[in-house]
TIKOL-473648 format. One record per residue (C-alpha): residue number from 1; x, y, z. Coordinates in nm, 4 decimals, padded with zeros to 6 digits, always signed. Layout:
@i = NUM; px = X; py = Y; pz = Z .
...
//
This chain:
@i = 1; px = +01.4875; py = -01.2586; pz = +01.8660 .
@i = 2; px = +01.7927; py = -01.1664; pz = +01.6599 .
@i = 3; px = +01.8917; py = -00.8046; pz = +01.5966 .
@i = 4; px = +01.8063; py = -00.8532; pz = +01.2286 .
@i = 5; px = +01.4523; py = -00.9578; pz = +01.3267 .
@i = 6; px = +01.4150; py = -00.6570; pz = +01.5561 .
@i = 7; px = +01.5208; py = -00.4271; pz = +01.2712 .
@i = 8; px = +01.2721; py = -00.5949; pz = +01.0348 .
@i = 9; px = +00.9936; py = -00.5567; pz = +01.2909 .
@i = 10; px = +01.0697; py = -00.1891; pz = +01.3503 .
@i = 11; px = +01.1008; py = -00.1201; pz = +00.9760 .
@i = 12; px = +00.7715; py = -00.2983; pz = +00.9063 .
@i = 13; px = +00.5844; py = -00.0967; pz = +01.1683 .
@i = 14; px = +00.7425; py = +00.2323; pz = +01.0578 .
@i = 15; px = +00.6542; py = +00.1604; pz = +00.6941 .
@i = 16; px = +00.2883; py = +00.1069; pz = +00.7835 .
@i = 17; px = +00.2796; py = +00.4126; pz = +01.0091 .
@i = 18; px = +00.4257; py = +00.6162; pz = +00.7205 .
@i = 19; px = +00.1328; py = +00.5068; pz = +00.5036 .
@i = 20; px = -00.0969; py = +00.6410; pz = +00.7736 .
@i = 21; px = +00.1025; py = +00.9635; pz = +00.7891 .
@i = 22; px = +00.0789; py = +01.0170; pz = +00.4122 .
@i = 23; px = -00.2951; py = +00.9512; pz = +00.4208 .
@i = 24; px = -00.3332; py = +01.1968; pz = +00.7091 .
@i = 25; px = -00.1832; py = +01.4740; pz = +00.4963 .
@i = 26; px = -00.5071; py = +01.4624; pz = +00.2947 .
@i = 27; px = -00.7403; py = +01.3708; pz = +00.5793 .
@i = 28; px = -00.6499; py = +01.6135; pz = +00.8571 .
@i = 29; px = -00.7120; py = +01.9435; pz = +00.6724 .
@i = 30; px = -01.0491; py = +01.8218; pz = +00.5386 .
@i = 31; px = -01.1993; py = +01.7098; pz = +00.8714 .
@i = 32; px = -01.2789; py = +02.0523; pz = +01.0242 .
@i = 33; px = -01.3765; py = +02.1991; pz = +00.6880 .
@i = 34; px = -01.5324; py = +01.9816; pz = +00.4166 .
@i = 35; px = -01.6000; py = +01.6666; pz = +00.6231 .
@i = 36; px = -01.7676; py = +01.8707; pz = +00.8986 .
@i = 37; px = -02.0280; py = +01.9927; pz = +00.6468 .
@i = 38; px = -02.1376; py = +01.6449; pz = +00.5344 .
@i = 39; px = -02.4618; py = +01.4859; pz = +00.6477 .
@i = 40; px = -02.3607; py = +01.1773; pz = +00.8439 .
@i = 41; px = -02.5397; py = +00.8534; pz = +00.9314 .
@i = 42; px = -02.6394; py = +00.7865; pz = +01.2924 .
@i = 43; px = -02.3597; py = +00.5307; pz = +01.3358 .
@i = 44; px = -02.0750; py = +00.7718; pz = +01.2521 .
@i = 45; px = -01.8120; py = +00.7448; pz = +01.5260 .
@i = 46; px = -01.6735; py = +01.0604; pz = +01.6848 .
@i = 47; px = -01.3776; py = +01.2055; pz = +01.4948 .
@i = 48; px = -01.1325; py = +01.1415; pz = +01.7798 .
@i = 49; px = -01.1721; py = +00.7619; pz = +01.7488 .
@i = 50; px = -01.0263; py = +00.7342; pz = +01.3984 .
@i = 51; px = -00.6657; py = +00.8247; pz = +01.4788 .
@i = 52; px = -00.6079; py = +00.5728; pz = +01.7623 .
@i = 53; px = -00.7879; py = +00.2983; pz = +01.5699 .
@i = 54; px = -00.5737; py = +00.3568; pz = +01.2608 .
@i = 55; px = -00.2521; py = +00.3760; pz = +01.4615 .
@i = 56; px = -00.3378; py = +00.0398; pz = +01.6178 .
@i = 57; px = -00.4280; py = -00.1120; pz = +01.2826 .
@i = 58; px = -00.1030; py = +00.0103; pz = +01.1252 .
@i = 59; px = +00.0890; py = -00.1514; pz = +01.4129 .
@i = 60; px = -00.0918; py = -00.4819; pz = +01.3509 .
@i = 61; px = -00.0227; py = -00.4482; pz = +00.9777 .
@i = 62; px = +00.3457; py = -00.3911; pz = +01.0507 .
@i = 63; px = +00.3673; py = -00.6941; pz = +01.2784 .
@i = 64; px = +00.1875; py = -00.8978; pz = +01.0134 .
@i = 65; px = +00.4335; py = -00.7821; pz = +00.7468 .
@i = 66; px = +00.7196; py = -00.8749; pz = +00.9810 .
@i = 67; px = +00.5906; py = -01.2328; pz = +01.0115 .
@i = 68; px = +00.5849; py = -01.2593; pz = +00.6328 .
@i = 69; px = +00.9256; py = -01.0971; pz = +00.5900 .
@i = 70; px = +01.0756; py = -01.3528; pz = +00.8309 .
@i = 71; px = +00.9640; py = -01.6228; pz = +00.5870 .
@i = 72; px = +01.1187; py = -01.4627; pz = +00.2778 .
@i = 73; px = +01.2327; py = -01.8056; pz = +00.1562 .
@i = 74; px = +00.8748; py = -01.9376; pz = +00.1391 .
@i = 75; px = +00.7571; py = -02.0072; pz = -00.2179 .
@i = 76; px = +00.4459; py = -01.7887; pz = -00.1678 .
@i = 77; px = +00.6360; py = -01.5012; pz = -00.0049 .
@i = 78; px = +00.6781; py = -01.2823; pz = -00.3116 .
@i = 79; px = +00.3102; py = -01.2781; pz = -00.4121 .
@i = 80; px = +00.2043; py = -01.2159; pz = -00.0502 .
@i = 81; px = +00.4529; py = -00.9277; pz = -00.0281 .
@i = 82; px = +00.3213; py = -00.7769; pz = -00.3537 .
@i = 83; px = -00.0408; py = -00.7949; pz = -00.2356 .
@i = 84; px = +00.0559; py = -00.6256; pz = +00.0881 .
@i = 85; px = +00.2105; py = -00.3300; pz = -00.0919 .
@i = 86; px = -00.0834; py = -00.3030; pz = -00.3324 .
@i = 87; px = -00.3272; py = -00.2756; pz = -00.0427 .
@i = 88; px = -00.0985; py = -00.0295; pz = +00.1378 .
@i = 89; px = -00.0938; py = +00.1982; pz = -00.1684 .
@i = 90; px = -00.4722; py = +00.1650; pz = -00.2053 .
@i = 91; px = -00.5036; py = +00.2583; pz = +00.1619 .
@i = 92; px = -00.3249; py = +00.5886; pz = +00.0968 .
@i = 93; px = -00.5173; py = +00.6472; pz = -00.2266 .
@i = 94; px = -00.8486; py = +00.6173; pz = -00.0432 .
@i = 95; px = -00.7534; py = +00.9181; pz = +00.1705 .
@i = 96; px = -00.6551; py = +01.1075; pz = -00.1440 .
@i = 97; px = -00.9850; py = +01.0222; pz = -00.3169 .
@i = 98; px = -01.2233; py = +01.0746; pz = -00.0255 .
@i = 99; px = -01.0632; py = +01.3618; pz = +00.1661 .
@i = 100; px = -00.8131; py = +01.5087; pz = -00.0794 .
@i = 101; px = -01.0502; py = +01.5194; pz = -00.3759 .
@i = 102; px = -01.3533; py = +01.5537; pz = -00.1455 .
@i = 103; px = -01.5300; py = +01.2775; pz = -00.3338 .
@i = 104; px = -01.7327; py = +01.0183; pz = -00.1411 .
@i = 105; px = -01.8008; py = +00.8449; pz = -00.4750 .
@i = 106; px = -01.4326; py = +00.8073; pz = -00.5665 .
@i = 107; px = -01.3691; py = +00.7103; pz = -00.2053 .
@i = 108; px = -01.6338; py = +00.4400; pz = -00.2341 .
@i = 109; px = -01.4722; py = +00.2978; pz = -00.5465 .
@i = 110; px = -01.1339; py = +00.3147; pz = -00.3748 .
@i = 111; px = -01.2477; py = +00.1494; pz = -00.0540 .
@i = 112; px = -01.4095; py = -00.1388; pz = -00.2436 .
@i = 113; px = -01.0790; py = -00.1962; pz = -00.4249 .
@i = 114; px = -00.8962; py = -00.1652; pz = -00.0913 .
@i = 115; px = -01.1296; py = -00.4192; pz = +00.0726 .
@i = 116; px = -01.0686; py = -00.6689; pz = -00.2096 .
@i = 117; px = -00.6927; py = -00.6121; pz = -00.1880 .
@i = 118; px = -00.6970; py = -00.6669; pz = +00.1906 .
@i = 119; px = -00.8921; py = -00.9902; pz = +00.1475 .
@i = 120; px = -00.6444; py = -01.1131; pz = -00.1155 .
@i = 121; px = -00.3558; py = -01.0091; pz = +00.1100 .
@i = 122; px = -00.5023; py = -01.2082; pz = +00.3997 .
@i = 123; px = -00.5535; py = -01.5130; pz = +00.1769 .
@i = 124; px = -00.1943; py = -01.4957; pz = +00.0575 .
@i = 125; px = -00.0517; py = -01.4206; pz = +00.4027 .
@i = 126; px = -00.2290; py = -01.7241; pz = +00.5480 .
@i = 127; px = -00.0361; py = -01.9435; pz = +00.3017 .
@i = 128; px = +00.2948; py = -01.8115; pz = +00.4382 .
@i = 129; px = +00.2130; py = -01.7449; pz = +00.8050 .
@i = 130; px = -00.1196; py = -01.8110; pz = +00.9732 .
@i = 131; px = -00.0463; py = -01.5481; pz = +01.2384 .
@i = 132; px = +00.0308; py = -01.2868; pz = +00.9704 .
@i = 133; px = -00.3058; py = -01.3467; pz = +00.8056 .
@i = 134; px = -00.4978; py = -01.3417; pz = +01.1339 .
@i = 135; px = -00.3369; py = -01.0131; pz = +01.2398 .
@i = 136; px = -00.4980; py = -00.8460; pz = +00.9374 .
@i = 137; px = -00.8545; py = -00.9476; pz = +01.0295 .
@i = 138; px = -00.9195; py = -00.6382; pz = +01.2488 .
@i = 139; px = -00.8055; py = -00.4262; pz = +00.9533 .
@i = 140; px = -01.0523; py = -00.6014; pz = +00.7210 .
@i = 141; px = -01.3318; py = -00.5555; pz = +00.9758 .
@i = 142; px = -01.2566; py = -00.1848; pz = +01.0212 .
@i = 143; px = -01.2377; py = -00.1260; pz = +00.6460 .
@i = 144; px = -01.5696; py = -00.3120; pz = +00.6111 .
@i = 145; px = -01.7216; py = -00.0667; pz = +00.8579 .
@i = 146; px = -01.5472; py = +00.2249; pz = +00.6854 .
@i = 147; px = -01.6910; py = +00.1092; pz = +00.3509 .
@i = 148; px = -02.0415; py = +00.1126; pz = +00.4976 .
@i = 149; px = -01.9761; py = +00.4591; pz = +00.6386 .
@i = 150; px = -01.8313; py = +00.5761; pz = +00.3049 .
@i = 151; px = -02.1368; py = +00.4413; pz = +00.1192 .
@i = 152; px = -02.3704; py = +00.6142; pz = +00.3644 .
@i = 153; px = -02.1844; py = +00.9443; pz = +00.3314 .
@i = 154; px = -02.2045; py = +00.9217; pz = -00.0474 .
@i = 155; px = -02.5761; py = +00.8329; pz = -00.0329 .
@i = 156; px = -02.6673; py = +01.1080; pz = +00.2140 .
@i = 157; px = -02.4684; py = +01.3765; pz = +00.0326 .
@i = 158; px = -02.5209; py = +01.3001; pz = -00.3372 .
//
């Protein structure tokens, strides 16, 4: 691997971890206060599981972005890159809506948009790099679960 590739890989992972950091600015203060007061469904994971899962998912997202970035000359690169950044912004905005604004309903709307954006990102990534698209599947699965959890929290606390 060339030094330029190593730098792209590191930058891609850091970028995704920064998205997680920005989201956590809204999430972390709300967990022991507002979130702790919500009625939760039986399948709610313990709070400690979310951070390591998200860190792992952001690493996979970064590696996926790296695989796309390496193929910057591909005719479908630009659209795939745009979709990636749209979903990354929606990822942060979900934390703002759900935890920052303390709104399970706005969070639900946001997570549905995020899920669609992830699916479109995967579809576009697969056209540029099969591995890049496959690396995003755990992210789509986790957000699918998170959407079910978000819906349940909205339903139980409306």
